[in-house]
Structures are given as structure tokens and as C-alpha cells.
MIVO-616083 format. One record per residue (C-alpha): residue number from 1; z, x, y. Coordinates in steps of 0.05 Angstrom, whole numbers, plus 5000, padded with zeros to 4 digits. Layout:
N
- pos  w  u  v
- NUM  Z  X  Y
...
//
This chain:
409
- pos  w  u  v
- 1  4006  6940  8635
- 2  3951  6950  8582
- 3  3874  6938  8604
- 4  3820  6918  8552
- 5  3816  6971  8499
- 6  3759  7027  8492
- 7  3701  7023  8537
- 8  3725  6956  8566
- 9  3773  6994  8607
- 10  3719  7029  8648
- 11  3678  6968  8652
- 12  3666  6945  8731
- 13  3709  6884  8752
- 14  3666  6833  8773
- 15  3708  6796  8826
- 16  3775  6789  8862
- 17  3785  6725  8822
- 18  3775  6763  8759
- 19  3823  6816  8775
- 20  3875  6770  8803
- 21  3876  6734  8735
- 22  3885  6794  8695
- 23  3939  6819  8731
- 24  3976  6749  8730
- 25  3964  6749  8653
- 26  3988  6820  8637
- 27  4047  6839  8687
- 28  4093  6789  8659
- 29  4093  6791  8584
- 30  4135  6738  8551
- 31  4185  6736  8494
- 32  4261  6739  8477
- 33  4295  6785  8527
- 34  4318  6837  8484
- 35  4297  6910  8510
- 36  4331  6949  8564
- 37  4311  7018  8599
- 38  4338  7058  8655
- 39  4304  7113  8697
- 40  4347  7163  8737
- 41  4318  7207  8792
- 42  4351  7263  8833
- 43  4326  7306  8892
- 44  4335  7379  8872
- 45  4367  7436  8912
- 46  4383  7510  8905
- 47  4455  7512  8890
- 48  4470  7567  8938
- 49  4443  7524  8994
- 50  4419  7455  8989
- 51  4382  7459  9059
- 52  4338  7512  9033
- 53  4268  7492  9020
- 54  4254  7473  8937
- 55  4225  7530  8909
- 56  4166  7503  8864
- 57  4162  7562  8820
- 58  4234  7560  8806
- 59  4232  7484  8782
- 60  4175  7498  8740
- 61  4213  7552  8705
- 62  4273  7508  8696
- 63  4232  7453  8662
- 64  4187  7498  8622
- 65  4153  7457  8565
- 66  4186  7392  8590
- 67  4152  7397  8658
- 68  4095  7345  8672
- 69  4024  7368  8683
- 70  4029  7351  8752
- 71  4075  7408  8763
- 72  4046  7459  8707
- 73  3974  7443  8689
- 74  3967  7441  8617
- 75  4038  7431  8602
- 76  4054  7397  8538
- 77  4109  7353  8569
- 78  4150  7350  8513
- 79  4208  7301  8512
- 80  4281  7322  8521
- 81  4326  7318  8460
- 82  4340  7241  8461
- 83  4266  7222  8478
- 84  4268  7221  8553
- 85  4204  7249  8586
- 86  4213  7287  8652
- 87  4166  7270  8710
- 88  4168  7300  8784
- 89  4153  7263  8849
- 90  4118  7292  8902
- 91  4177  7329  8940
- 92  4204  7358  8873
- 93  4252  7301  8854
- 94  4260  7296  8780
- 95  4266  7235  8737
- 96  4277  7218  8668
- 97  4258  7161  8634
- 98  4270  7146  8559
- 99  4242  7091  8511
- 100  4270  7020  8521
- 101  4325  7002  8468
- 102  4356  6933  8446
- 103  4422  6971  8439
- 104  4452  6981  8508
- 105  4506  7032  8483
- 106  4451  7073  8453
- 107  4413  7073  8517
- 108  4476  7094  8551
- 109  4488  7153  8503
- 110  4419  7174  8498
- 111  4407  7178  8575
- 112  4474  7212  8581
- 113  4451  7264  8536
- 114  4385  7275  8566
- 115  4412  7273  8636
- 116  4463  7331  8616
- 117  4404  7368  8585
- 118  4363  7367  8648
- 119  4421  7386  8690
- 120  4430  7446  8644
- 121  4356  7465  8650
- 122  4367  7464  8726
- 123  4432  7501  8726
- 124  4400  7558  8686
- 125  4357  7575  8749
- 126  4407  7559  8799
- 127  4382  7490  8815
- 128  4426  7430  8821
- 129  4408  7352  8822
- 130  4425  7318  8885
- 131  4479  7264  8890
- 132  4449  7213  8936
- 133  4388  7167  8945
- 134  4359  7207  9003
- 135  4358  7281  9011
- 136  4419  7292  9058
- 137  4393  7363  9080
- 138  4317  7375  9083
- 139  4257  7338  9119
- 140  4207  7314  9077
- 141  4158  7371  9044
- 142  4108  7359  8993
- 143  4105  7411  8932
- 144  4058  7373  8887
- 145  3984  7389  8904
- 146  3948  7332  8861
- 147  3897  7290  8894
- 148  3940  7225  8881
- 149  3994  7254  8931
- 150  3950  7279  8978
- 151  3911  7208  8983
- 152  3978  7174  8985
- 153  4009  7219  9037
- 154  3944  7214  9079
- 155  3950  7136  9072
- 156  4027  7135  9092
- 157  4024  7179  9148
- 158  3978  7133  9187
- 159  4030  7080  9182
- 160  4091  7118  9202
- 161  4147  7172  9179
- 162  4173  7128  9125
- 163  4120  7143  9075
- 164  4130  7213  9068
- 165  4206  7206  9067
- 166  4199  7155  9009
- 167  4149  7203  8976
- 168  4185  7269  8983
- 169  4260  7252  9001
- 170  4287  7192  8965
- 171  4312  7186  8894
- 172  4326  7121  8858
- 173  4361  7090  8799
- 174  4318  7043  8761
- 175  4333  6990  8708
- 176  4280  6962  8669
- 177  4293  6889  8630
- 178  4249  6843  8594
- 179  4213  6781  8633
- 180  4241  6732  8582
- 181  4207  6671  8554
- 182  4155  6638  8599
- 183  4208  6587  8613
- 184  4261  6642  8636
- 185  4215  6684  8674
- 186  4218  6650  8740
- 187  4292  6650  8742
- 188  4300  6723  8717
- 189  4252  6744  8774
- 190  4290  6705  8823
- 191  4358  6730  8803
- 192  4338  6805  8807
- 193  4316  6794  8876
- 194  4376  6749  8897
- 195  4422  6799  8871
- 196  4386  6854  8910
- 197  4423  6858  8976
- 198  4492  6853  8947
- 199  4473  6915  8894
- 200  4438  6952  8948
- 201  4507  6947  8991
- 202  4549  6962  8930
- 203  4516  7027  8905
- 204  4491  7051  8976
- 205  4499  7123  8985
- 206  4439  7149  9027
- 207  4467  7145  9101
- 208  4444  7219  9117
- 209  4379  7244  9121
- 210  4357  7316  9135
- 211  4426  7333  9163
- 212  4434  7277  9209
- 213  4464  7209  9205
- 214  4413  7156  9204
- 215  4462  7091  9210
- 216  4441  7059  9156
- 217  4482  7055  9090
- 218  4416  7059  9052
- 219  4366  7100  9090
- 220  4331  7105  9023
- 221  4320  7029  9028
- 222  4299  7038  9098
- 223  4248  7084  9080
- 224  4218  7046  9024
- 225  4215  6984  9061
- 226  4181  7015  9117
- 227  4127  7054  9079
- 228  4074  7001  9071
- 229  4104  6936  9097
- 230  4100  6880  9076
- 231  4074  6910  9010
- 232  4139  6952  8998
- 233  4188  6894  9022
- 234  4217  6839  8977
- 235  4163  6784  8966
- 236  4164  6711  8981
- 237  4199  6679  8915
- 238  4168  6607  8916
- 239  4114  6587  8863
- 240  4100  6618  8800
- 241  4119  6700  8804
- 242  4053  6719  8765
- 243  4007  6682  8816
- 244  4049  6711  8874
- 245  4043  6785  8842
- 246  3971  6784  8831
- 247  3954  6755  8896
- 248  3999  6808  8935
- 249  3966  6867  8889
- 250  3898  6837  8913
- 251  3917  6842  8985
- 252  3953  6911  8983
- 253  3912  6970  9003
- 254  3879  7018  8960
- 255  3914  7085  8966
- 256  3873  7128  8917
- 257  3801  7119  8907
- 258  3795  7168  8847
- 259  3728  7195  8866
- 260  3713  7267  8865
- 261  3759  7319  8887
- 262  3788  7276  8943
- 263  3820  7209  8935
- 264  3824  7186  8998
- 265  3813  7111  9006
- 266  3771  7078  9064
- 267  3825  7060  9113
- 268  3839  6981  9110
- 269  3806  6975  9034
- 270  3848  6923  9000
- 271  3834  6922  8923
- 272  3811  6845  8929
- 273  3759  6865  8975
- 274  3739  6925  8931
- 275  3734  6882  8867
- 276  3691  6832  8913
- 277  3641  6888  8928
- 278  3660  6916  8996
- 279  3639  6986  8970
- 280  3565  6978  8952
- 281  3550  7008  8887
- 282  3622  7027  8868
- 283  3655  6970  8832
- 284  3731  6985  8807
- 285  3747  6983  8738
- 286  3801  6959  8693
- 287  3833  7036  8693
- 288  3831  7031  8775
- 289  3865  6967  8776
- 290  3920  7000  8730
- 291  3923  7056  8775
- 292  3926  7013  8837
- 293  3985  6975  8810
- 294  4021  7042  8800
- 295  4021  7054  8877
- 296  4055  6992  8893
- 297  4130  7001  8911
- 298  4165  6930  8917
- 299  4242  6923  8901
- 300  4227  6899  8836
- 301  4157  6909  8803
- 302  4126  6872  8741
- 303  4098  6922  8690
- 304  4100  6875  8629
- 305  4176  6880  8639
- 306  4211  6881  8704
- 307  4231  6942  8738
- 308  4287  6942  8787
- 309  4272  6993  8837
- 310  4324  6978  8896
- 311  4390  7026  8876
- 312  4403  7087  8903
- 313  4408  7142  8848
- 314  4484  7158  8839
- 315  4530  7225  8831
- 316  4544  7246  8761
- 317  4554  7183  8713
- 318  4556  7136  8764
- 319  4486  7104  8746
- 320  4525  7078  8687
- 321  4566  7024  8722
- 322  4503  6990  8764
- 323  4466  6989  8695
- 324  4521  6954  8658
- 325  4536  6909  8711
- 326  4461  6884  8716
- 327  4447  6881  8645
- 328  4515  6837  8632
- 329  4490  6789  8690
- 330  4423  6782  8660
- 331  4444  6772  8591
- 332  4441  6697  8588
- 333  4406  6640  8622
- 334  4472  6604  8638
- 335  4503  6668  8667
- 336  4441  6680  8703
- 337  4457  6612  8742
- 338  4526  6637  8757
- 339  4500  6700  8783
- 340  4455  6669  8824
- 341  4506  6624  8854
- 342  4548  6688  8865
- 343  4492  6721  8899
- 344  4474  6667  8939
- 345  4514  6683  9009
- 346  4470  6746  9011
- 347  4405  6725  8984
- 348  4350  6755  9026
- 349  4397  6793  9065
- 350  4364  6858  9048
- 351  4357  6892  9116
- 352  4433  6877  9137
- 353  4454  6903  9065
- 354  4413  6966  9076
- 355  4439  6975  9145
- 356  4510  6953  9145
- 357  4523  6960  9069
- 358  4589  6919  9052
- 359  4609  6920  9123
- 360  4561  6855  9131
- 361  4611  6798  9117
- 362  4562  6756  9072
- 363  4537  6814  9039
- 364  4613  6832  9024
- 365  4628  6762  9000
- 366  4564  6766  8952
- 367  4581  6830  8923
- 368  4657  6811  8909
- 369  4636  6749  8876
- 370  4580  6787  8834
- 371  4632  6842  8816
- 372  4682  6791  8790
- 373  4634  6751  8752
- 374  4599  6818  8724
- 375  4665  6853  8703
- 376  4692  6792  8666
- 377  4630  6793  8620
- 378  4617  6870  8610
- 379  4638  6859  8536
- 380  4562  6828  8529
- 381  4539  6899  8535
- 382  4566  6915  8473
- 383  4597  6987  8497
- 384  4661  7011  8482
- 385  4724  6978  8514
- 386  4743  7050  8543
- 387  4677  7045  8584
- 388  4682  6980  8607
- 389  4752  6994  8636
- 390  4722  7050  8670
- 391  4668  7011  8700
- 392  4713  6953  8719
- 393  4757  7007  8756
- 394  4694  7033  8796
- 395  4662  6968  8810
- 396  4730  6942  8834
- 397  4752  7006  8876
- 398  4684  7003  8914
- 399  4695  6927  8938
- 400  4773  6942  8949
- 401  4761  6998  8991
- 402  4715  6963  9037
- 403  4759  6903  9043
- 404  4816  6957  9058
- 405  4775  6986  9111
- 406  4761  6915  9143
- 407  4833  6898  9139
- 408  4855  6963  9174
- 409  4808  6954  9233
//
């Protein structure tokens, strides 16, 4: 998202309507769907004992000049060899995000190379990346002390236990896709949401949390949805996506009021109310609006492009299969229509998918049909035949293993 240039970015916003119109205008940028991106996130553990609390000093040493300023004040945050920037989440989770590319094979190669480089940096100081979407060993513990995370933690703690878990104990795989031309955006927006339950279940791997079985196939999804409901849950899909998103952003609570050394916001303050003058003498600016949008965590977040946020991180190179599956399914409007039909039995079944995974009958049906459709069109991604074959095998094994367990029981 880009605010008005120069001093206009710090100009006070005059009203909720003004802020809402700006969000609707810039969060869905239209054009040919060409670019793809992927962001990989991991919890980080001491190699000798994954239960041991993360040593922030050791993480600083591992990342060196690649560390973000939130971890090392004044760090140059140099990119990894293929261009990915390293960021660190409140609990010490590390994330890499590279530039968006129009070549999916290049995206896969560059991301894999940077992931390997980051893993080597961690290994050099006896740290290892986690293999699950939720920290299976430790309770949430914040190691970053910047005002943003202190304010968010305070706000989320008032709502229950899930916010600190989401902030400090979860790790996700994010796939980023263009919003498409104006007449395609609503279809692409709906497809990414309707596919969500099937994909959540296919790649759920976060059943355990802090040493205990949660009973959820994806406890990461449970934590995320429970952080600040309804704003972290799937949105209503009727009507214009841009207008609906802008309205939701205005109704969402302000988590960080960047004033002074403490950024705690008044309890219950929404951005719309702030823009309409609820804080006398303190109007939000476009910079404040951009920052507010960065504190919203829905399953799919529009940032000019569409950021799919509902997938558990995967072990090793497991991130490649969901990335290729999703980019293939979204590669053509006619194919998206077929993907919507395949996903339809599980559309909206987010909570059954997160709790039961593929054990939910309708979710399994949709997942099976989505995999069948997606594996038939993986060649649209342009990756090598060997990688297509490996991806087909991985995806089919997930479905077959579930069907085999159901038949045995």
C-alpha cells in the first residue's frame, strides 16, 4: 500500500469516509495477474533442546548483518544471496520474503536458495528452524521489545490467550498473487477464500502446542482466528471486495497508537472513530492508516496484491507443493471457475477444517477434487517435470493416506 507522497503522508485524515475511500482505492491494485511471491516463516529452536527458550543473543549472532532493526538496532538488514529480506516476529520466529517474480521456476529456485542460506546461518550457532505451524514445545514468550509488539501484546491479552500464541508461537507459509484486472478481482478474492478450508486441512501440521495435543489439526489457525475475532476470521464475501475490506479496516480496533515511547491505544478505539475525531487534537495520518493495516491479520490480506496467510509452515521443501498448487489453480479465469466448483463442498468450513483436518468428510471431498484438478495443471507453473512429478506424489499421498485411515476405521 502506498500513501500520498512527501508531506501528504503525514497530513491528517479528515474523516472515516476519506480513510475508507483511500483503502478501497489502493488495497486492490488492478492489472494482468502476472507476479507471484512467497514468504516462509519458521519458529526457531536450540538444536540440542527444542524445549529450551530461544536465546535472543544467539539469534542475533546467527543473522548478523541480515538481522532486522527490530532485533539489532541499527542493523543494515542486508538481503540474503537471492534477494530475500529476513524479518523476525515477536517470539523469535524468522521469516524470509523475496521480490515478487513473473517466473515461478525462478521464484522456487531463489526462495529455496535463500531458505538454505538462512538454515545454514542458524545451524552455525546450533539453532534450527521448526517444522510446524505452531511451536510444539514451548509456551509463547516475546523476545522483541519494540513498542509495536508491546502494544499489540497488551491489546491481545485483554481478548484471551490466542493473541500471544499467534504473535510468539506460530509460523506460516504465505503465497502472494496479483489481484488481477478489475473484472477478475472479485472472482480471485472469492476463490482464495473458498479454497482455504481444503488447503488448510491438506497442509495442517500444528496439532501440538507447548508439549500438549490441542485436538486441532491446525492449532495455528485456531490461534489466528481467535486472536481478535471477527477481524482475524474470514470476512463476508458478498459485494465488492475493496469496499468490504475498507469498511472492515475502519471497524477494526487500533492496536498501536504511535505516540511517545508507549504505543498502547485506548481500549475500543477503532480507526474509523479515530478518523472521525474521537481523540480530540489527534487525527490519524496516512502513515497511521498504513500502519493500522499492517496490524490486521485476516486469512487473505489485500496489500495491492493478495497475500494468502492461512497455510501452516511446512517442513523442509514442503512449502513448494502448496505454492505450486495454488499458483496453478489461480493461473486462468476459466480454471478458477473449476477450482471454485471443486472447493465448493468445503467453502466456509474453516473451523471444521482447522479442527478435524481431512477427517471432515466434506473437507476431504473438496481437498481430493482440488488436488485432482491442481495436479492436472501443474505444467502451467513452468517448473521442471521432475518437480511436477514430486509435487503430484506429495499431494496425492496426503489425500490417499487420509482415505486409507478412514477405510481402515
